[in-house]
KEKE-3310 file (N, C-alpha, C; in steps of 0.2 Angstrom, whole numbers, plus 5000, padded with zeros to 4 digits):
npx = (5061:5050:5034:5032:5030:5018:5004:5004:5018:5012:5004:5009:5016:5018:5017:5027:5036:5039:5045:5056:5063:5067:5074:5085:5092:5107:5123:5133:5144:5156:5159:5160:5152:5148:5146:5138:5122:5115:5101:5097:5085:5080:5072:5074:5085:5089:5090:5102:5104:5099:5109:5120:5117:5117:5131:5137:5131:5137:5151:5151:5147:5158:5168:5164:5164:5152:5139:5132:5116:5109:5095:5084:5069:5058:5054:5049:5038:5036:5029:5024:5035:5045:5039:5040:5054:5057:5052:5059:5072:5071:5069:5083:5090:5094:5100:5095:5086:5087:5077:5070:5055:5044:5031:5023:5015:5012:5020:5019:5013:5022:5034:5030:5029:5042:5049:5043:5049:5060:5069:5078:5071:5074:5070:5076:5079:5065:5052:5040:5023:5013:5027:5032:5031:5042:5059:5068:5071:5082:5085:5084:5076:5063:5053:5058:5068:5060:5054:5066:5069:5057:5057:5069:5066:5055:5061:5071:5063:5060:5052:5043:5026:5021:5020:5018:5023:5022:5031:5029:5032:5030:5013:5008:5020:5029:5040:5038:5026:5030:5040:5033:5023:5032:5038:5027:5024:5037:5037:5026:5012:4997:4990:4979:4981:4980:4992:4998:4999:5001:5002:5010:5013:5028:5035:5048:5056:5066:5063:5049:5046:5050:5041:5030:5032:5033:5020:5014:5019:5013:5000:5001:5010:5016:5023:5034:5042:5047:5045:5053:5053:5065:5082:5083:5070:5070:5081:5075:5063:5071:5076:5064:5060:5071:5071:5059:5064:5064:5072:5078:5069:5062:5064:5071:5070:5076:5079:5091:5105:5115:5131:5129:5118:5123:5132:5123:5117:5129:5131:5119:5107:5099:5092:5095:5099:5094:5104:5105:5111:5114:5124:5128:5115:5115:5127:5125:5114:5118:5128:5120:5113:5123:5127:5116:5115:5127:5125:5112:5107:5095:5091:5082:5067:5066:5080:5088:5098:5102:5103:5107:5107:5112:5119:5124:5118:5115:5103:5097:5095:5095:5104:5117:5128:5141:5143:5156:5159:5149:5152:5163:5157:5145:5132:5138)
npy = (4926:4929:4929:4918:4922:4925:4933:4933:4949:4941:4954:4960:4969:4979:4996:4998:4989:4993:5006:5002:4996:5006:5014:5006:5009:5008:5016:5007:5008:5020:5038:5050:5067:5069:5056:5043:5038:5023:5013:4998:4986:4972:4957:4950:4949:4938:4926:4918:4919:4933:4939:4936:4943:4956:4958:4957:4968:4978:4976:4979:4992:4998:4996:5004:5017:5021:5025:5013:5011:5000:4990:4979:4969:4966:4953:4939:4944:4957:4969:4983:4988:4988:4997:5009:5010:5013:5026:5033:5031:5039:5051:5053:5055:5045:5039:5027:5013:4997:4982:4968:4964:4960:4958:4956:4966:4974:4985:4994:5007:5015:5013:5018:5032:5035:5033:5043:5053:5055:5044:5029:5013:4996:4979:4966:4948:4945:4947:4962:4964:4971:4968:4979:4989:4993:5000:4990:4972:4961:4945:4928:4917:4911:4903:4894:4888:4882:4872:4864:4858:4850:4842:4835:4829:4820:4812:4805:4798:4787:4773:4774:4776:4792:4801:4816:4829:4846:4859:4875:4893:4909:4915:4925:4930:4933:4924:4913:4909:4907:4897:4887:4884:4880:4869:4860:4860:4855:4842:4837:4837:4845:4857:4851:4838:4820:4815:4824:4824:4832:4848:4863:4880:4887:4899:4899:4895:4885:4880:4880:4872:4860:4857:4856:4847:4835:4835:4831:4820:4811:4810:4807:4795:4788:4795:4800:4810:4826:4843:4858:4875:4883:4880:4881:4877:4864:4858:4858:4850:4838:4834:4830:4820:4812:4808:4801:4790:4789:4793:4787:4785:4795:4807:4823:4838:4855:4874:4886:4885:4888:4888:4880:4873:4867:4858:4850:4844:4836:4828:4820:4824:4832:4829:4835:4852:4868:4880:4898:4915:4926:4936:4940:4947:4957:4964:4968:4976:4987:4993:4996:5007:5017:5019:5025:5036:5043:5045:5045:5035:5023:5006:4992:4981:4963:4954:4940:4931:4919:4901:4885:4867:4857:4842:4826:4816:4814:4815:4808:4820:4832:4846:4846:4851:4844:4843:4847:4857:4865:4869:4877:4888:4892:4903:4914)
npz = (5192:5185:5179:5186:5199:5212:5220:5237:5294:5302:5309:5322:5329:5343:5349:5359:5355:5343:5346:5353:5343:5334:5343:5343:5332:5323:5319:5308:5300:5292:5294:5291:5289:5277:5271:5261:5267:5270:5273:5282:5285:5293:5296:5308:5322:5327:5318:5310:5296:5293:5301:5293:5282:5286:5290:5278:5271:5279:5277:5264:5263:5270:5261:5251:5257:5263:5275:5286:5292:5302:5307:5316:5316:5330:5332:5321:5310:5314:5309:5312:5318:5308:5299:5307:5307:5295:5293:5302:5297:5284:5290:5295:5283:5274:5259:5253:5256:5261:5263:5271:5270:5283:5281:5266:5261:5271:5274:5263:5262:5270:5262:5250:5254:5258:5246:5239:5245:5239:5242:5237:5237:5241:5240:5249:5249:5252:5242:5239:5238:5227:5216:5212:5221:5226:5221:5216:5217:5226:5226:5231:5219:5224:5221:5212:5220:5229:5220:5216:5229:5231:5220:5223:5235:5231:5222:5230:5238:5230:5225:5236:5243:5245:5260:5266:5276:5278:5284:5286:5285:5290:5289:5275:5269:5255:5252:5259:5253:5240:5241:5247:5237:5227:5230:5231:5217:5212:5218:5213:5217:5224:5235:5240:5239:5244:5248:5257:5274:5285:5291:5297:5303:5307:5309:5305:5315:5326:5338:5338:5327:5331:5341:5333:5325:5334:5338:5325:5322:5331:5327:5314:5311:5300:5291:5278:5271:5271:5270:5273:5278:5281:5287:5301:5305:5300:5307:5320:5317:5315:5327:5334:5326:5328:5341:5341:5336:5321:5312:5301:5293:5287:5275:5273:5267:5263:5263:5262:5265:5275:5284:5295:5291:5280:5287:5293:5283:5279:5290:5289:5295:5288:5272:5259:5255:5248:5243:5246:5242:5253:5256:5243:5239:5249:5246:5232:5235:5243:5235:5224:5230:5233:5220:5215:5224:5219:5205:5201:5196:5196:5202:5196:5194:5196:5203:5202:5213:5213:5216:5224:5224:5237:5242:5248:5242:5227:5214:5199:5185:5192:5195:5207:5221:5231:5249:5252:5243:5247:5260:5257:5251:5258:5261:5253)
capx = (5054:5045:5029:5030:5029:5012:5002:5004:5015:5009:5005:5008:5021:5016:5020:5033:5041:5042:5049:5062:5067:5069:5079:5090:5096:5114:5127:5138:5150:5156:5159:5160:5145:5146:5146:5131:5119:5111:5097:5095:5080:5080:5066:5075:5092:5090:5091:5109:5103:5100:5115:5125:5115:5119:5138:5140:5130:5142:5157:5152:5147:5164:5172:5161:5165:5146:5137:5125:5111:5105:5090:5080:5062:5059:5052:5047:5031:5036:5028:5024:5042:5047:5036:5043:5060:5057:5050:5065:5078:5069:5071:5090:5093:5097:5099:5092:5084:5087:5073:5068:5049:5040:5024:5024:5010:5010:5024:5019:5012:5028:5039:5028:5032:5050:5050:5040:5053:5067:5074:5077:5070:5076:5069:5082:5077:5058:5048:5034:5017:5016:5034:5034:5030:5049:5062:5070:5072:5088:5083:5083:5070:5061:5048:5063:5072:5055:5053:5071:5068:5052:5060:5074:5063:5051:5066:5074:5059:5060:5045:5039:5020:5022:5016:5021:5022:5024:5032:5029:5035:5025:5009:5008:5026:5031:5045:5034:5021:5034:5044:5028:5020:5037:5039:5022:5025:5043:5035:5021:5006:4994:4988:4973:4983:4980:4998:4999:4996:5001:5005:5010:5017:5033:5039:5055:5059:5068:5059:5042:5046:5051:5035:5025:5034:5031:5013:5012:5022:5008:4993:5003:5016:5018:5026:5041:5044:5046:5047:5054:5054:5071:5086:5081:5065:5073:5084:5070:5060:5075:5076:5058:5061:5076:5068:5055:5067:5061:5077:5081:5062:5060:5067:5070:5073:5076:5082:5094:5112:5120:5136:5126:5114:5127:5135:5118:5117:5134:5130:5114:5101:5095:5095:5097:5096:5095:5108:5105:5117:5112:5130:5127:5110:5117:5132:5122:5109:5123:5131:5115:5111:5129:5127:5110:5118:5132:5123:5105:5104:5090:5090:5075:5065:5068:5086:5089:5104:5104:5102:5111:5106:5118:5117:5128:5114:5113:5098:5097:5091:5096:5111:5119:5135:5141:5144:5162:5158:5144:5156:5167:5152:5139:5130:5142)
capy = (4923:4933:4925:4913:4924:4926:4935:4928:4942:4943:4961:4960:4974:4984:5002:4998:4985:4998:5011:4999:4994:5012:5017:5002:5010:5010:5017:5002:5010:5026:5042:5057:5070:5069:5049:5041:5034:5017:5010:4991:4984:4965:4954:4949:4949:4931:4922:4919:4922:4940:4941:4936:4948:4962:4959:4958:4974:4982:4976:4983:5000:5000:4997:5010:5023:5023:5023:5008:5011:4994:4988:4973:4969:4963:4947:4938:4947:4964:4974:4989:4990:4990:5004:5015:5011:5017:5033:5035:5032:5044:5057:5053:5057:5040:5039:5021:5009:4990:4980:4961:4965:4955:4957:4959:4971:4978:4990:4997:5014:5018:5012:5024:5038:5035:5035:5050:5059:5053:5038:5023:5007:4990:4973:4960:4941:4944:4953:4965:4962:4970:4969:4986:4994:4995:5001:4984:4967:4957:4939:4921:4915:4906:4897:4889:4885:4876:4867:4860:4855:4846:4836:4831:4825:4815:4807:4803:4793:4782:4771:4773:4780:4798:4804:4822:4835:4853:4864:4882:4898:4914:4917:4932:4932:4930:4919:4907:4906:4904:4890:4881:4882:4878:4862:4856:4859:4850:4836:4834:4837:4851:4858:4847:4831:4816:4813:4829:4821:4836:4855:4868:4886:4887:4905:4897:4894:4878:4877:4879:4867:4853:4856:4855:4839:4830:4834:4828:4812:4807:4809:4804:4791:4785:4800:4798:4815:4832:4850:4863:4882:4884:4875:4880:4872:4856:4856:4857:4844:4832:4832:4827:4814:4807:4807:4796:4784:4789:4797:4783:4783:4802:4811:4830:4844:4862:4879:4891:4885:4891:4884:4876:4869:4862:4853:4846:4839:4832:4823:4816:4826:4835:4825:4840:4859:4873:4886:4904:4919:4933:4940:4944:4952:4963:4968:4972:4982:4993:4996:5000:5013:5020:5022:5030:5043:5047:5048:5046:5029:5018:4999:4991:4974:4957:4952:4934:4931:4912:4895:4879:4861:4854:4836:4820:4810:4816:4811:4809:4825:4838:4848:4847:4851:4840:4846:4850:4863:4869:4871:4883:4893:4893:4910:4918)
capz = (5193:5180:5176:5191:5206:5213:5226:5243:5294:5307:5310:5329:5332:5348:5349:5362:5351:5337:5348:5355:5337:5331:5347:5342:5326:5325:5313:5308:5297:5290:5300:5289:5288:5269:5269:5259:5272:5268:5279:5282:5290:5292:5299:5316:5323:5329:5313:5307:5289:5293:5303:5288:5277:5289:5290:5271:5270:5283:5274:5258:5265:5272:5255:5247:5261:5265:5282:5286:5298:5302:5312:5314:5318:5337:5330:5314:5309:5317:5303:5314:5320:5302:5297:5311:5305:5288:5294:5306:5292:5280:5294:5296:5277:5270:5251:5251:5261:5260:5267:5270:5273:5287:5278:5258:5260:5277:5274:5257:5263:5272:5257:5246:5257:5257:5238:5237:5248:5235:5244:5234:5241:5238:5244:5249:5251:5251:5238:5241:5234:5221:5217:5209:5226:5228:5215:5213:5222:5225:5230:5227:5215:5230:5219:5209:5225:5231:5215:5218:5235:5229:5215:5226:5240:5227:5219:5235:5240:5225:5224:5242:5242:5249:5266:5266:5280:5276:5290:5283:5289:5293:5283:5272:5266:5247:5253:5262:5248:5234:5243:5248:5230:5222:5233:5228:5210:5211:5221:5209:5221:5226:5242:5242:5238:5250:5250:5263:5280:5291:5290:5302:5303:5312:5309:5303:5322:5328:5344:5336:5323:5335:5344:5328:5322:5339:5337:5320:5323:5335:5323:5307:5312:5294:5287:5275:5267:5275:5268:5278:5276:5282:5290:5308:5305:5298:5313:5325:5316:5316:5335:5336:5323:5331:5348:5340:5332:5315:5308:5295:5289:5284:5271:5275:5262:5266:5260:5265:5263:5279:5285:5300:5287:5276:5291:5294:5277:5279:5295:5288:5298:5282:5266:5255:5256:5242:5246:5243:5243:5256:5255:5236:5240:5252:5242:5227:5236:5245:5228:5220:5234:5232:5213:5215:5227:5216:5198:5201:5193:5200:5200:5195:5193:5201:5201:5205:5216:5212:5222:5222:5228:5241:5244:5246:5239:5221:5210:5191:5182:5196:5197:5214:5223:5237:5255:5252:5240:5251:5265:5254:5248:5262:5262:5250)
cpx = (5049:5041:5027:5028:5022:5010:5002:4998:5012:5010:5004:5012:5017:5019:5026:5038:5044:5046:5056:5066:5070:5074:5085:5094:5103:5118:5132:5144:5150:5156:5158:5153:5143:5145:5138:5128:5114:5108:5096:5090:5079:5074:5067:5083:5094:5092:5098:5109:5104:5105:5120:5124:5118:5127:5140:5138:5136:5149:5157:5151:5154:5169:5170:5162:5158:5145:5131:5122:5107:5101:5087:5073:5063:5057:5050:5040:5030:5034:5027:5030:5046:5045:5039:5050:5062:5057:5056:5071:5077:5072:5079:5094:5096:5096:5095:5091:5083:5082:5071:5061:5046:5034:5025:5020:5010:5015:5024:5018:5018:5033:5037:5030:5039:5052:5048:5045:5060:5072:5072:5075:5070:5074:5074:5078:5069:5055:5042:5029:5012:5023:5036:5033:5037:5053:5065:5070:5078:5087:5084:5076:5067:5056:5053:5066:5067:5055:5060:5071:5062:5054:5065:5071:5059:5056:5069:5070:5059:5054:5041:5032:5022:5017:5020:5019:5025:5025:5034:5032:5031:5020:5009:5014:5027:5035:5042:5029:5025:5037:5039:5025:5025:5039:5034:5023:5031:5041:5030:5013:5003:4992:4982:4975:4983:4986:5001:4995:4997:5004:5005:5014:5022:5037:5046:5059:5060:5064:5052:5041:5047:5045:5029:5026:5032:5024:5011:5014:5016:5002:4995:5009:5019:5022:5033:5045:5042:5049:5047:5055:5061:5076:5085:5075:5066:5076:5080:5066:5064:5076:5070:5058:5066:5074:5063:5057:5065:5066:5079:5075:5060:5065:5066:5074:5072:5079:5085:5102:5117:5125:5133:5122:5118:5130:5129:5116:5122:5134:5123:5107:5096:5097:5098:5094:5097:5098:5106:5110:5115:5117:5129:5121:5112:5122:5129:5117:5114:5125:5126:5113:5117:5129:5122:5112:5123:5130:5116:5102:5100:5090:5083:5074:5067:5075:5088:5096:5107:5103:5106:5109:5112:5115:5123:5125:5111:5108:5099:5093:5092:5102:5112:5126:5135:5143:5151:5162:5153:5148:5160:5163:5146:5138:5134:5138)
cpy = (4926:4927:4919:4916:4926:4930:4931:4931:4944:4950:4962:4965:4979:4991:5002:4994:4989:5003:5008:4998:5001:5015:5013:5003:5012:5011:5012:5004:5017:5031:5050:5060:5069:5061:5048:5037:5029:5014:5003:4989:4976:4963:4953:4950:4942:4926:4923:4921:4930:4943:4942:4941:4955:4963:4959:4965:4980:4982:4979:4990:5002:5001:5002:5016:5026:5022:5019:5010:5005:4993:4982:4973:4965:4956:4946:4940:4954:4969:4981:4992:4992:4997:5010:5016:5015:5024:5036:5036:5037:5051:5058:5055:5051:5041:5033:5017:5001:4986:4973:4962:4959:4953:4960:4964:4976:4984:4995:5004:5018:5018:5018:5031:5040:5036:5041:5056:5058:5048:5032:5017:5001:4984:4968:4954:4940:4950:4956:4962:4968:4971:4976:4991:4996:4996:4995:4979:4963:4951:4933:4920:4909:4901:4892:4885:4879:4871:4862:4856:4849:4840:4832:4826:4819:4810:4803:4797:4786:4779:4770:4778:4786:4799:4810:4826:4841:4857:4871:4887:4903:4916:4924:4935:4929:4924:4912:4904:4903:4898:4885:4879:4879:4870:4858:4855:4854:4843:4832:4833:4844:4851:4853:4839:4827:4814:4818:4826:4826:4843:4859:4874:4886:4894:4904:4896:4887:4876:4875:4873:4860:4852:4854:4848:4835:4829:4830:4821:4808:4806:4806:4801:4788:4789:4798:4804:4821:4838:4855:4870:4884:4879:4875:4876:4865:4854:4854:4851:4837:4830:4829:4820:4809:4804:4801:4790:4783:4792:4793:4782:4789:4805:4818:4834:4850:4867:4884:4891:4888:4886:4878:4870:4864:4856:4848:4841:4834:4826:4818:4818:4828:4831:4830:4848:4863:4879:4892:4909:4925:4938:4944:4948:4958:4968:4972:4978:4988:4996:4999:5007:5019:5023:5027:5037:5047:5049:5047:5040:5024:5011:4998:4983:4969:4955:4945:4933:4923:4907:4889:4873:4858:4848:4831:4814:4812:4812:4813:4815:4832:4840:4849:4848:4847:4845:4850:4856:4867:4872:4877:4889:4895:4901:4915:4923)
cpz = (5189:5177:5181:5198:5206:5219:5232:5247:5300:5308:5318:5332:5337:5347:5353:5358:5346:5340:5350:5348:5334:5336:5346:5336:5327:5318:5313:5305:5294:5295:5298:5288:5281:5266:5267:5265:5269:5274:5277:5287:5289:5296:5306:5316:5325:5325:5310:5300:5288:5296:5298:5283:5280:5289:5283:5269:5273:5279:5267:5258:5267:5266:5251:5251:5263:5273:5282:5292:5298:5308:5310:5318:5325:5337:5323:5314:5312:5312:5306:5316:5313:5298:5300:5309:5299:5289:5297:5301:5287:5284:5295:5289:5274:5263:5249:5257:5258:5265:5266:5274:5277:5284:5271:5257:5265:5277:5268:5258:5265:5267:5252:5248:5257:5250:5236:5239:5244:5237:5240:5239:5238:5242:5244:5251:5250:5247:5241:5237:5234:5221:5216:5214:5228:5221:5212:5220:5221:5229:5227:5224:5220:5227:5215:5214:5228:5227:5216:5223:5234:5225:5219:5231:5237:5225:5224:5238:5236:5224:5230:5240:5247:5254:5268:5272:5278:5282:5287:5288:5293:5287:5281:5269:5259:5248:5254:5257:5242:5235:5243:5241:5226:5224:5230:5221:5209:5213:5217:5212:5222:5233:5244:5241:5244:5252:5256:5269:5286:5288:5295:5300:5309:5313:5308:5309:5324:5333:5342:5331:5326:5338:5339:5326:5327:5339:5331:5320:5326:5332:5316:5307:5306:5289:5284:5272:5271:5271:5274:5275:5276:5286:5298:5309:5304:5304:5319:5324:5317:5323:5337:5333:5325:5338:5347:5336:5325:5310:5301:5290:5285:5281:5272:5270:5265:5261:5264:5263:5268:5281:5290:5296:5283:5280:5293:5289:5278:5284:5294:5291:5292:5276:5261:5256:5250:5245:5242:5245:5246:5256:5249:5236:5243:5249:5236:5229:5239:5239:5224:5223:5232:5225:5213:5218:5223:5209:5197:5198:5197:5198:5199:5193:5198:5198:5205:5207:5216:5218:5219:5227:5230:5244:5243:5244:5232:5218:5203:5189:5186:5197:5204:5215:5230:5243:5256:5249:5244:5257:5263:5252:5252:5263:5258:5246)
residu = (MET:VAL:GLY:MET:ARG:ARG:LYS:SER:SER:GLN:VAL:VAL:GLY:ALA:ALA:LEU:ALA:ALA:GLY:ALA:LEU:VAL:LEU:GLY:LEU:THR:ALA:CYS:SER:GLY:SER:GLY:SER:ASP:SER:ILE:LYS:VAL:GLY:LEU:ILE:THR:LYS:THR:ASP:SER:ASN:PRO:TYR:PHE:VAL:LYS:LEU:ARG:GLU:ALA:ALA:LYS:ALA:GLN:ALA:ASP:LYS:ASP:GLY:ALA:GLU:LEU:ILE:ALA:VAL:ALA:GLY:ALA:PHE:ASP:GLY:ASP:ASN:GLU:GLY:GLN:VAL:ALA:ALA:ILE:GLU:ASN:MET:VAL:GLY:LYS:GLY:VAL:LYS:GLY:ILE:LEU:ILE:THR:PRO:ASN:SER:SER:THR:GLY:VAL:LEU:ASP:ALA:ILE:LYS:LYS:ALA:ARG:ASP:ALA:GLY:VAL:VAL:VAL:ILE:ALA:LEU:ASP:THR:ALA:THR:ASP:PRO:GLU:ASP:ALA:VAL:ASP:ALA:THR:PHE:ALA:THR:ASP:ASN:LYS:ALA:ALA:GLY:VAL:THR:GLN:GLY:LYS:TRP:VAL:ARG:ALA:ALA:LEU:ALA:ASN:LYS:PRO:PRO:GLN:VAL:VAL:MET:LEU:ASP:GLY:THR:PRO:GLY:GLY:THR:VAL:ASP:THR:PHE:ARG:HIS:ASP:GLY:PHE:LEU:GLU:GLY:PHE:GLY:ILE:THR:ASN:ASN:SER:PRO:GLU:ILE:VAL:GLY:ARG:GLU:ASN:THR:ASN:GLY:ASP:GLN:THR:LYS:ALA:GLN:THR:ALA:MET:GLU:ASN:ILE:LEU:GLN:ARG:ALA:PRO:GLY:ILE:ASN:ALA:LEU:TYR:THR:ILE:ASN:GLU:PRO:ALA:ALA:ALA:GLY:ALA:TYR:GLN:ALA:ILE:GLN:SER:ALA:ASN:ARG:ALA:SER:GLN:ILE:THR:ILE:GLY:SER:ILE:ASP:GLY:SER:CYS:THR:GLY:VAL:ALA:ASP:VAL:LYS:SER:GLY:LYS:ILE:GLY:ALA:THR:VAL:MET:GLN:PHE:PRO:ALA:LYS:MET:ALA:GLU:LEU:GLY:VAL:GLN:ALA:VAL:VAL:LYS:PHE:ALA:LYS:ASP:GLY:THR:LYS:PRO:SER:GLY:PHE:ASN:ASP:THR:GLY:SER:GLN:LEU:ILE:THR:ASP:LYS:PRO:VAL:ALA:GLY:LEU:ASP:SER:LYS:ASP:THR:ALA:TRP:GLY:GLU:GLN:ASN:CYS:TRP:GLY)
# end
């Protein structure tokens, strides 16, 4: 995403939540006192995406004989909890920290202190702002993924005049900004275009997305195109759309590529999704920390872990794979 990434969550974490998060630190693998300790801090434990990322990190740590210390935020936006977790992990003697930051700027001071203490810090999935606040980033090119979603949704509408709704995630995160801006670029509109008839933040949560969509449908009944930040948001929106008997009239695009999301594409709930590969992010991150611990080699820069359009309704000019392929490769 070099040249395309731009500056872009809620900082709500109470001291109690932060304390609970740190107390929840668990050693997931490895047992020897001489084993390399790798810290992993994800946004939440409730999103299946981060569960997959943690499972892949654990498997790679087991393979490399390392000890994984994994922790998650109490909720999406729990910046204070992540800051406390970084400090705690440095105290535990980790060689490296892998983090999916809730806020792209809110953890920067804690990351700097960790790096100053000799800990290598790698962002997974979500870039920091600025990117060089960490040693390296392993993530999807979210701008490109958003462009792909936007291009597919626009092409799927054919000649219908667009009425677009944007179901965003959590303000302040680079993932949210990149995907949003990418969709607009791919679709061929801007934030101020009259084609956008509704916009809500959902925190990527299915229930919040369903409520947001119910409200939007009441005030913008003519919508025919929907951007969603992720597949849980798409699933929630679909429930509202189906209840309003509008499922055949609204084209839904999304990003994630979970096995559940691919199933929703296969069943027709979502028209297309852009698959990303969190297992690859986690594996590369753990490998990089282990290498650093062994020979001092630090990873660097933005490392794109790839994305792939998944749909059973291909359009001209866009590379895509069908849901059969998606079922075999979901979140690999």
